C-alpha positions in Angstrom: 15.4 -12.0 -23.2 14.3 -8.3 -23.8 15.4 -5.3 -22.1 13.1 -3.2 -19.9 12.9 0.2 -20.8 14.0 2.9 -18.6 10.4 4.4 -18.4 9.1 0.9 -17.0 11.8 0.8 -14.5 10.8 4.2 -13.2 7.1 3.5 -13.1 7.9 0.1 -11.1 10.0 2.2 -8.5 7.3 4.9 -8.2 4.5 1.9 -7.8 6.6 0.2 -5.2 7.3 3.5 -3.2 3.6 3.9 -3.1 2.8 0.3 -2.1 5.3 0.6 0.8 4.0 3.9 1.9 0.4 2.7 2.1 1.1 -0.2 3.8 3.3 1.7 6.4 0.6 4.2 6.9 -2.0 1.3 7.2 0.1 -0.3 10.0 0.2 2.9 11.9 -3.1 3.6 11.6 -3.9 0.2 12.9 -1.5 0.6 15.8 -3.2 4.1 16.7 -6.8 2.4 16.4 -5.8 -0.2 18.9 -4.4 2.5 21.3 -7.6 4.2 21.1 -9.7 1.3 21.4 -7.8 0.4 24.6 -8.0 3.9 25.9 -11.7 4.5 24.9 -13.1 0.8 25.2 -14.9 1.5 21.7 -14.1 0.2 18.4 -12.5 2.6 16.0 -14.5 2.5 12.8 -12.4 5.4 11.0 -9.2 3.3 11.7 -10.6 0.1 10.6 -11.5 1.5 7.4 -8.3 3.6 6.9 -6.4 0.6 7.5 -8.6 -1.6 5.2 -8.4 1.2 2.4 -4.7 1.8 2.5 -3.8 -1.8 2.4 -6.2 -2.2 -0.7 -4.5 0.6 -2.4 -1.0 -0.9 -1.5 -2.3 -4.2 -3.0 -3.4 -2.7 -6.2 -0.3 -0.9 -6.5 1.7 -4.0 -5.9 -0.4 -5.7 -8.7 0.1 -2.7 -10.9 3.8 -2.8 -10.5 3.9 -6.7 -11.1 1.9 -6.4 -14.1 4.0 -3.7 -15.4 7.4 -5.4 -15.0 5.7 -8.6 -16.2 4.3 -7.3 -19.7 5.6 -4.0 -19.9 8.6 -3.5 -22.5 
């Protein structure tokens, strides 16, 4: 069993925080977009793009964190 270095742990914490923030803001954007659609009766394209983009960045960050912890030393 090998020990994970402190730098690897710090990067994993940073990437995990980025993942959490992206997913929280994606959810917040989706809620605001839904509210705007109900109020204006038109689809919010910007909200859709923002939600999809933030969710994708969060997934990339999650994948990078998993690879870092799995293969980093």
